[in-house]
Each structure stands twice: as structure tokens, then as C-alpha cells.
Kinemage of the C-alpha trace (Angstrom):
@kinemage 1
@onewidth
@group {chain A} dominant
@subgroup {mainchain}
@vectorlist {calphas} color= white
{ca met a 1} P 0.143 -2.435 20.155
{ca ala a 2} L -2.169 -1.568 17.253
{ca arg a 3} L -2.407 2.107 16.343
{ca ala a 4} L -6.157 2.523 15.961
{ca glu a 5} L -5.937 6.204 14.970
{ca tyr a 6} L -4.385 5.217 11.635
{ca gly a 7} L -5.425 3.105 8.667
{ca ile a 8} L -3.627 1.220 5.893
{ca val a 9} L -4.832 0.854 2.305
{ca ile a 10} L -3.280 -1.999 0.304
{ca leu a 11} L -3.591 -1.543 -3.454
{ca ala a 12} L -4.047 -4.998 -4.995
{ca ala a 13} L -6.326 -4.397 -7.987
{ca gly a 14} L -3.913 -4.713 -10.926
{ca asn a 15} L -3.912 -7.606 -13.359
{ca ser a 16} L -0.118 -8.234 -13.369
{ca ser a 17} L -0.064 -8.159 -17.174
{ca arg a 18} L 3.740 -8.319 -17.441
{ca leu a 19} L 3.973 -11.242 -15.014
{ca gly a 20} L 1.295 -13.414 -16.629
{ca glu a 21} L -0.286 -14.482 -13.296
{ca pro a 22} L -1.645 -12.601 -10.261
{ca lys a 23} L 1.436 -11.240 -8.501
{ca gln a 24} L -0.560 -10.872 -5.283
{ca leu a 25} L -0.659 -14.676 -4.997
{ca leu a 26} L 3.056 -15.339 -5.563
{ca gln a 27} L 4.607 -17.277 -2.711
{ca phe a 28} L 7.544 -15.877 -0.755
{ca gln a 29} L 8.875 -17.212 2.558
{ca gly a 30} L 5.880 -19.501 2.976
{ca lys a 31} L 3.124 -16.940 2.324
{ca ser a 32} L 1.522 -15.219 -0.625
{ca leu a 33} L 2.633 -11.606 -1.100
{ca ile a 34} L -0.880 -10.313 -0.394
{ca arg a 35} L -1.275 -12.335 2.808
{ca his a 36} L 2.164 -11.237 3.987
{ca ile a 37} L 1.572 -7.502 3.543
{ca thr a 38} L -1.983 -7.702 4.899
{ca gly a 39} L -0.693 -9.455 8.010
{ca ala a 40} L 1.944 -6.748 8.485
{ca ala a 41} L -0.741 -4.067 8.144
{ca leu a 42} L -3.061 -5.767 10.648
{ca ala a 43} L -0.176 -6.049 13.123
{ca thr a 44} L 0.358 -2.290 12.818
{ca val a 45} L -3.116 -0.704 12.874
{ca gly a 46} L -5.438 -3.523 13.947
{ca ser a 47} L -8.446 -4.083 11.722
{ca asn a 48} L -8.278 -0.606 10.090
{ca val a 49} L -6.976 -2.234 6.900
{ca ile a 50} L -8.604 -1.927 3.491
{ca val a 51} L -7.475 -4.217 0.656
{ca val a 52} L -8.498 -2.811 -2.720
{ca thr a 53} L -9.239 -5.563 -5.237
{ca gly a 54} L -10.052 -5.433 -8.931
{ca ser a 55} L -8.710 -7.972 -11.393
{ca asn a 56} L -8.695 -11.492 -9.852
{ca ser a 57} L -10.737 -10.193 -6.909
{ca glu a 58} L -12.273 -13.585 -6.083
{ca leu a 59} L -8.853 -15.273 -5.893
{ca ile a 60} L -7.491 -12.530 -3.646
{ca glu a 61} L -10.563 -12.542 -1.400
{ca ala a 62} L -10.193 -16.314 -0.999
{ca glu a 63} L -6.497 -15.881 -0.154
{ca leu a 64} L -7.349 -13.398 2.630
{ca lys a 65} L -10.142 -15.482 4.138
{ca gly a 66} L -10.071 -15.426 7.911
{ca leu a 67} L -8.142 -12.163 8.236
{ca pro a 68} L -9.985 -9.186 9.826
{ca cys a 69} L -9.192 -6.776 6.967
{ca lys a 70} L -11.946 -5.133 4.887
{ca leu a 71} L -12.188 -5.596 1.124
{ca ala a 72} L -13.099 -2.811 -1.292
{ca phe a 73} L -13.711 -3.685 -4.947
{ca asn a 74} L -12.507 -1.179 -7.537
{ca ala a 75} L -14.712 -1.654 -10.593
{ca asp a 76} L -12.552 0.856 -12.492
{ca trp a 77} L -9.234 -0.869 -11.793
{ca gln a 78} L -8.228 -0.668 -15.463
{ca glu a 79} L -8.096 3.128 -15.168
{ca gly a 80} L -4.896 2.847 -13.177
{ca met a 81} L -3.536 3.526 -9.718
{ca ser a 82} L -5.649 6.613 -9.005
{ca ala a 83} L -8.933 4.674 -9.145
{ca ser a 84} L -7.645 2.185 -6.557
{ca ile a 85} L -6.385 4.963 -4.284
{ca lys a 86} L -9.809 6.631 -4.426
{ca thr a 87} L -11.593 3.335 -3.723
{ca gly a 88} L -9.378 2.697 -0.692
{ca ile a 89} L -9.580 6.210 0.765
{ca his a 90} L -13.372 6.326 0.308
{ca ala a 91} L -13.680 2.973 2.106
{ca leu a 92} L -11.451 4.154 4.965
{ca gln a 93} L -13.331 7.423 5.379
{ca ser a 94} L -16.740 5.775 5.421
{ca arg a 95} L -15.721 3.106 7.956
{ca tyr a 96} L -13.275 5.077 10.095
{ca pro a 97} L -14.046 8.809 9.796
{ca gln a 98} L -11.884 9.748 12.784
{ca leu a 99} L -8.531 8.575 11.378
{ca thr a 100} L -5.533 10.882 11.795
{ca gly a 101} L -3.884 9.519 8.661
{ca ala a 102} L -3.304 6.472 6.503
{ca ile a 103} L -0.558 4.521 4.765
{ca leu a 104} L -0.836 3.568 1.098
{ca ala a 105} L 0.945 0.319 0.242
{ca val a 106} L 1.216 -1.923 -2.819
{ca ser a 107} L 1.111 -5.690 -2.786
{ca asp a 108} L 4.288 -6.485 -4.733
{ca gln a 109} L 7.011 -5.175 -2.394
{ca pro a 110} L 7.948 -8.401 -0.559
{ca phe a 111} L 10.082 -6.722 2.108
{ca val a 112} L 7.410 -4.420 3.498
{ca ser a 113} L 6.859 -5.283 7.164
{ca ser a 114} L 5.103 -3.989 10.257
{ca glu a 115} L 8.471 -2.449 11.218
{ca ile a 116} L 8.403 -0.374 8.013
{ca phe a 117} L 4.776 0.666 8.625
{ca asn a 118} L 5.587 1.638 12.212
{ca ala a 119} L 8.634 3.600 11.060
{ca leu a 120} L 6.413 5.650 8.713
{ca ile a 121} L 3.991 6.412 11.557
{ca his a 122} L 6.826 7.263 13.954
{ca thr a 123} L 8.370 9.606 11.355
{ca phe a 124} L 5.009 11.335 10.918
{ca glu a 125} L 4.606 11.779 14.671
{ca ala a 126} L 8.168 13.078 15.074
{ca asn a 127} L 7.948 15.665 12.278
{ca ala a 128} L 5.417 18.384 11.604
{ca lys a 129} L 4.889 17.284 8.010
{ca gly a 130} L 1.788 15.873 6.353
{ca met a 131} L 3.397 13.148 4.248
{ca val a 132} L 6.074 10.507 4.796
{ca ala a 133} L 7.562 8.746 1.777
{ca ser a 134} L 9.701 5.626 1.656
{ca lys a 135} L 13.049 6.326 -0.003
{ca tyr a 136} L 14.918 3.814 -2.169
{ca ser a 137} L 17.025 3.935 -5.325
{ca asp a 138} L 17.064 7.749 -5.246
{ca ser a 139} L 13.282 7.948 -5.504
{ca leu a 140} L 10.333 8.424 -3.168
{ca gly a 141} L 7.507 5.908 -3.183
{ca thr a 142} L 5.335 3.430 -1.341
{ca pro a 143} L 4.581 2.578 1.300
{ca ala a 144} L 3.785 6.189 2.097
{ca phe a 145} L 1.922 7.922 4.918
{ca phe a 146} L -0.598 10.719 4.412
{ca ala a 147} L -2.193 12.833 7.103
{ca ala a 148} L -5.989 12.951 6.828
{ca ser a 149} L -5.673 16.526 5.511
{ca tyr a 150} L -4.306 14.992 2.291
{ca phe a 151} L -7.254 12.640 1.734
{ca pro a 152} L -9.100 15.195 -0.485
{ca ala a 153} L -5.992 15.561 -2.688
{ca leu a 154} L -5.670 11.783 -2.998
{ca leu a 155} L -9.310 11.642 -4.101
{ca gln a 156} L -8.530 14.088 -6.917
{ca leu a 157} L -5.819 11.983 -8.583
{ca thr a 158} L -6.648 10.787 -12.102
{ca gly a 159} L -5.591 8.016 -14.482
{ca ala a 160} L -2.325 6.237 -13.835
{ca glu a 161} L -1.250 8.854 -11.281
{ca gly a 162} L -0.050 7.560 -7.996
{ca ala a 163} L 0.585 9.444 -4.802
{ca lys a 164} L 4.048 10.552 -5.989
{ca arg a 165} L 2.270 13.454 -7.662
{ca leu a 166} L 1.567 14.884 -4.196
{ca phe a 167} L 5.226 14.579 -3.163
{ca lys a 168} L 6.205 16.667 -6.190
{ca arg a 169} L 3.458 19.210 -5.578
{ca ser a 170} L 4.328 19.800 -1.896
{ca pro a 171} L 7.983 18.746 -1.457
{ca asp a 172} L 8.388 20.825 1.699
{ca asp a 173} L 5.672 18.798 3.423
{ca val a 174} L 7.325 15.395 2.878
{ca ser a 175} L 9.430 13.542 5.460
{ca ile a 176} L 11.671 10.682 4.360
{ca cys a 177} L 11.790 7.141 5.740
{ca pro a 178} L 14.694 5.021 4.396
{ca phe a 179} L 13.595 1.631 3.011
{ca pro a 180} L 16.426 0.332 0.768
{ca gln a 181} L 14.636 -2.953 0.034
{ca gly a 182} L 11.622 -1.027 -1.236
{ca ser a 183} L 13.258 -0.992 -4.660
{ca ile a 184} L 12.546 -4.729 -4.935
{ca asp a 185} L 9.159 -5.312 -6.500
{ca ile a 186} L 7.738 -7.992 -8.751
{ca asp a 187} L 6.732 -7.064 -12.278
{ca thr a 188} L 8.087 -9.970 -14.350
{ca gln a 189} L 8.892 -13.671 -13.954
{ca glu a 190} L 12.595 -12.690 -13.942
{ca asp a 191} L 11.968 -10.393 -10.949
{ca tyr a 192} L 10.294 -13.263 -9.108
{ca lys a 193} L 13.061 -15.742 -9.931
{ca arg a 194} L 15.656 -13.282 -8.624
{ca leu a 195} L 13.645 -12.812 -5.425
{ca ile a 196} L 13.237 -16.495 -4.591
{ca ser a 197} L 16.826 -17.324 -5.523
{ca gly a 198} L 18.005 -14.597 -3.142
{ca glu a 199} L 20.000 -12.634 -5.713
């Protein structure tokens, strides 16, 4: 059952410079990465899903045609992750002002699923902490859950800063959700070849 009190922001604005083609459109298990993660988000929180586009926005919008997610264009996508986070949180707040919290996700982690999203929400509900980070390869990262009380802090990030900055600033307010396959992301053609060959 969809959890309408939460939202999910998918950050898909980058230009995949190291890959040489839009990573959001890479095919894996019969779907593009962006369609896969958007479908997982919709299965978790219903239509409270914002996909932040930037570079290649028209291609990504075409790829998501027919899905009930909302699109938010980040004109400042070249400024880095913070600009996309702000675009997504602003869009969520204006459309769904009553949300209890939101998950930030990126579009190049092929093993993110609705089970992972639900685990983040469950961990938030089971612990009295404002953030839940995925843990893999001895680091904390996305997808990550933030209570609505953290939205103002997310809107103050600058440059290439991602949400990890908030984990470091308030470590005592972070719960952990294990996601070993979260370490697999696609930055280069070699990464993609390894993924599809099952290495």
C-alpha cells in the first residue's frame, strides 16, 4: 500500500560526462535505470514522486511518459548535486506541503527497489531519528530518508554538496539501513559492462 505521507525525490539531472551517454537511459533487466527506479518509487509512495531533470531532460521526460510521477527541471544542474536537491525539495513542498518526510535517491544505483525504499521508511518509523542513511562499503549514502524538519537544511546545501553533509553534521540523528548493493553505481562504460555481465 502506498505511503502517501512520504515523498521520493529522484535526482536525474547530471550529464553522465564520464560515461559518454545519459546513464539514466541505460538498460538493465529490460528497463532503463530511470524507469526502474521511478517505478520502485511510485510503488512505495504513490504519485508523490518528483524526478529532477537537467541535462538530457527531453530524453528522460520521454522515457517516463505515462508514469504518474512529477517532473521538475533544474536549470542550474551544472552547479552540482545541491541544486538538484533544492529543486526536488521545493517541488515536493509546493505540491505536497503535509509530507512527514522524503527519500532522496539517485538514478544510477540499479539495485534500488521498493523494498529498499520501504526499509528506509520502516527504519525511520521504528527509531526516533530524523535521518536514515543507506550503508554500503563502509560509507553512508543514498537512497536516504529525511524527516520534513530537515528540508530547510537540505535547501541550504551549496555546490557539489550532497546530503552526506547533513549526516556528518548531525551523526547522532542518523539511523542506518544496510544496502550492500548500494555500492554498485554506473559512472563509466566499464561499470556498465560489469553490471550487465553480472560480475
